[in-house]
N, C-alpha and C positions, 0 to 999 in steps of 0.2 A: 662491425668493423670500426667504429670510432671511437668507443670506450673500451672495447674488448675485441679480440681477434675474430676473426670468422668462424662459425661454427662446426663447418666442414672441414675436412681434412686439408692439410697443405698441398698434397697431391690434386685433390680435386679444385681447390683455388687454382692451380696452375693450368688445370686442364679448361677452366672458365678462360684462362689468358690466350691460350692456345686455340681455342674455339672461336674466340673474338677476332684473332687475328687470321686465321683460316677463312672465317668469313670474310674478311675485307679482301685477302687475296683471291678468294674465288669469284669474286667480283669483277675482278680485271678482266678477263677474258670477253665478258659481255656488257662491261661498261660502255664501250662505244655505240654498240646496239642500243643499249638502254638510254643514252644520252640523245641520240637521234629520234628515239620514241617520245621522249619526255620533250623534245624541242619541238616535235611536230604537234603534239596534242596540247601541252602546256605552255612551252616557253622555256628556255633556259633559266630564267628567273625562278622558276620553280623549285630548284635545287636550294636557291638562296633562302626562299621563304620556309621550305621544310628545316633547314640547319637552323634558322632563327627560331622556329616553333620548338624544335628539339631543346634548345639551349635554355628559351624561357620555361619550359618545362623541368628542365633540370634545375633551374634556379628557383621555382617554385618547391619542388621536392627537398631542395637544400633548406629553405628559409623555414619549412615545417620541421625540418628535423633542429634548426636552431632555436625554434620554439620550444619545442619539446625538451631539449637538454637546458633551458633556461641560460643559453650564453648571452654575454653583455652586448651592449649597443655597438662596440668596437668591432666585434665580429660580424653582424649586420653589415654594418658600413664598408667592412673589408671585402665581403662578399658581393656585395652591390658593385663595388668598383672592379671586382673581377669578371663578374658577370657581363658589365658594361665593357671591359677588354675585349671579352669573346665576340660581343655583338659588332664591336668596332672594328676588330680583325675580320670578321666574315664581310662587314661592309667595304673593307679594303680590297675584298675579292669580288666584287660586282662586276668587273668586267669579265672575269672567268668563273661564274657562277658555280659551274659543275665541281669545282674544286673546293667550295665551301662545305661540301659533304664532308671532306677529310677533318674539318674542325670537331665536328660532331662523332665520327667514327674514332679518332684518336683521342678525343677528351673522354669517351667511354672506355676505351681501351686503358687509358691512364689510370681510370678507378679501379679496374680490375687487378692491373699490376700491382698497384697500392695493396688492394686488400690480400694479394699472394703473398707480398713482401712481410705483411705484419704478423705471419708466423715466426718470422726470423729476425726481423729489425724492427727496433723499438724508439731508436733514437732519430735525429732531425735530417741524418742522411738518407732515411728511407725516401724523402721526397727526390734527391739528386739522383739516386740510383733508379727510381721508378721513370724519371724523366729520360735518363740514358737509355733504358730498356725499351721504352716506348719510341725513342729516337731510332733505335738500332731495327725495330720492327719495321719502322717507317723506311729506312735505307733498304731493308730487304725486299720491301713492297715495289719501291722504285726498280730495282734489279729485275724482279719479276715481270713487271712493265716493259722493261727494256728487251728482255725475251721473247714477249708476244709481238708479232709483226705488226699488228694493227695500233700499238701503244708505244708510248715514248719515255723516255728516261728524262727528270726534270730534276734539277736539285732546288728549286721553289717549291716542290712538293715535300719534299726532305723537309725543308725549314718550315713549311706548315703544319707538318704531321710533330714535329719537335714542339714547336709553339702550342700546339693544343695540346700535347701531353705536358708540358710546363704550367699551363695556365690551369690545367685540371689539378695539379699537385698545388699550388698556389690557393685554389679554391678551397683545398682540403686543409693545407697548414695554417692560412690566415683567418678562412670563414668557418670552418667546420670545426678546428682546432680538437683532433681526437686527443682524449685525456691520456690514453696509452702511448702515445709518442711524446717522450720528455727526454732531458738529460742531454750534457752536450756530448757530441760522439767521441769515442776514443780510438785509440791507435789501430785497433782491427778494424772498425768502421770505416776509417779513413783509409785503410790499406784496402777495402772491397771497394771503395768509391775509385780509388787509382786503376785498379784492375779492369772495373766496367768502363771507365772512361778511356783505357788503352784499349779496350775490344771495340769501343765506338770508333775511335781513331783508325783501329785497323780496317774496319769495315768501310769508312770512308777513303781511305787510302787506296784501296782494291779498285775503288770506281775511279779515281784521279789517276790510275796508272791504266786503266783500259781503253788506251787511245786506239785511234783505226788502225795504225799498222799492227798492233798486238791483235785486235780483232781479226785481222785480214791472216794472221799467223794462224791462229787457233781455228777459224773457222775454214781454213783450207787442209788443215792436221786431222780435223774431226768431222767426219762426214754428216753427222747428225746436226752440226751447227754451220754447216755451209749456207743455209738459209740467211744467216747474218750478213753475208756479203751484199745482199740487198737492201739492207736496213736502212732507212731515212732517219733512224734516232742513233745518236752519237751519246755515249755517255759524257766525256770530255774530249776536248780538242785545243791544241794549243798552237799560237799564232803570233801575228803582229796586228797593231793597230797604227794606222796612217792618217795624219791630220794634212791633207793637201789643201794649201790656203787658197786655190781657185775653185775646189769644187766641195770639199767638206772631209768627212770621217768616214774610213770604211776599214773593215778588218780582212785580213787574209790568212791562209794557212801557209802562205810563202812570203820569203824575203823579197825585197823589191828585186833584186839581182834575179831570183829563182823566178819571178814574174817574167821578166824581160827575156830571160833564156828560154822558159816554157812557150812564151808567146812566138819566138822566133822558130823553135823547134817544131811546134805542134798547131800554130796558127791555122793553117790552111785544114789540117786534118779534124781540129775542134769546131771550124767552120762548118764543115760538111756535116758534123754530129747536130750541131745547132739548126742547120737547115732541114734535117731530117725529123727533129723531136719538137722544137719550140714552134708550135702552130701547125705542127706536122701530125706524127705519131702519138703525141700526147705528152704533157709535161710529167704525169705520174709516171708513164713507162721510162722517160728519160731519167727521174729519180732513183729508180730502182736499177736501171742498167747503169746509168754512171752515177752510182752511189759516192760518197765520201771515201769509201774505202777501197772501192774499184779504180776512180780516177778522180782524184780530188780537184784537180785543176779544169776538167771539162764541167764537172759539176758546178763549180766555184762561178766559171763563166755562165754556166745555163741557168743560173740563180739570177745573176745580176740580170741576163738579157729577159726572162721571164718577169722579172718585176717590172722592168720598162715596159713590156708588151701589156701587162695587166693593168698597169697605170695608164697608159695611154688609151686605152679600150676605154676605161671607165672615164675619163676626162672627156671623150667623144660622145659619151652616153649624158653629157651636159647635166652632171648633178650638183648638188649644193657645194659640192668641194672639189669643183672642176680645176679651179686654178692650183688648187694642193696637188691633185693628180698629174696634171701637166709638170708640175715642179718635180715629182718624184721620178717621172718617166724621162724628165730633162738631165737632172742630176744622176740618174743611173746610166744614162746614155754616155755622160761625159766620163763617168768611171769605166766604161766598155772601151772607149775611145783612146784613153791614156793610158789604161793598162791591160787592156785585151785586145790591142789595135787589130793584131794579125787574124784573130778569131773574129771581130767584128766586120772588119773590111772584105775579108773574102768569103764572106756569108751573104744571104740574101736579106738579111735584117738591118744592113748598113742603111741607115735613113738618107733620102734624097735632101737636097738644100732646102726644098718646099716643106718637107715635113718638119724639118730643124728649125725653119722660121716661125711654122705655125706653133710650135711646142715653145720656142724662146718667147714668143710673143705674147701666150697665153699664161705662160707659166707664174705661179706666185713668187715675188722675189724673197728668197729667204737669206736671212743673214748666218744661218748656220744649218747644215744638211748632215745627217747622219745615216748612212745606210743601214738599214736591218739586215743585210745578207751576212751571214757567218757572224750575227751579234752573240751567238753563244761560244765563240772561240775564246779560250783564256788569252789574254795578251799581257796583262800586267807582271806576270810572274812566270818563269819557265817550268816545264814539267820536273826538272832537276831540282829548282828551288823547292817547289812544293812537296816532292818525295822528301827532300832534305828536312823539312819543316816536320812532315808526317813521322818520319825515322826518328828524328830527336826526340819530338813529343812521346812517342810511345816508349822509348827508351827511359825517358826521365819518370814516365808515371809507372812503368813496370818496376823500376828500381827503387822508386818512392814507395811502392806498393808492398814490395819484398820487405824492405827495412822497417815499414811500419808494422806488417806482421811478425817479423822477428821481435820487434819490442813490445807488441801485445804478449806475445808467447814467454819473453822474459818477465815481463809484469806478473803474468798469471803463476810463473815457479816463484815469484819472491812473494806473492800473496799465499801461496800454499806452503811454503817453507817458516812463514812466520808462526 
């Protein structure tokens, strides 16, 4: 597959790709259970160690191939650099070690996609197309995860999948240097890249359009998708970021005027909800019943309150980070008092003066506090701005691809008539 195409048929090469993708997809429903089994028996770092071992084994096989084919020292140095990049990226995922396995999965998938493409593409654009295809498979992976009740959609995983696929292509082009891939890409090849890029952009755009109001619309129209109303995972949400000079930074799905109006209209109602669920019926039940799709305002108030209660509980356990836990509880209470005053003061969760003094006295003094509540909400650009970007890019790519394709046909006709 390096100096000659795979011996099997093109169809079989693509069957290998599809099989690899399906293996990844089939692990999605059981991944949470597997994670817990590994955590209890080995610890989550086990995922990190397995990925590192797989990358090292892949590097060993690659270096044996270089030796057999007699490639120069520069190829070996390039391969060392790329495998070092793999290991560095895996290390960057140490806080979420179970995600490191994506690097191995999509690195292998990148190799399979490259093999399948060699049946048709023999110029350097094969690496771009392979990366785009792996990226699209990774996007579909996250869409499937979003549909599974116990799993979550995460843009960071899409990035990880894409990077793993790209590093695999770099390892091939810079390190393994297949002799059958050569020549500057022609207009037909660039046309293909444009179309694949447009397809990848379209797939991403669909995710950025899948906002809670749209989910609510089709979840109520399609009975088999009604369970999405209880989903804790949102693909994308758009909102606002606020920098309060007295407290810190927080994000909300609502404008400041909307927050004030909702608190006035629903403060008493939401207070009863908080009393019933937070420290009552349970936070998990609250998240399902008052999901972002069903009631974004109650959800937002509840998450701030839960975060406050969680950290004051941890602070009272007198851990090494006691002052930090008190600080988080303090600032979350400040946000609640200022932006959800009706919901807080009408509830049983309004702190007494004694508790306020306890928290204020013991809290770590922070120059800067940023709440992690609603941190995934997109605030820098509006939905319309993002959609405009996607639409323009897709149109430009399709238009460019079409004209490059026409140019390729004209060149072929000219060559034929000579």
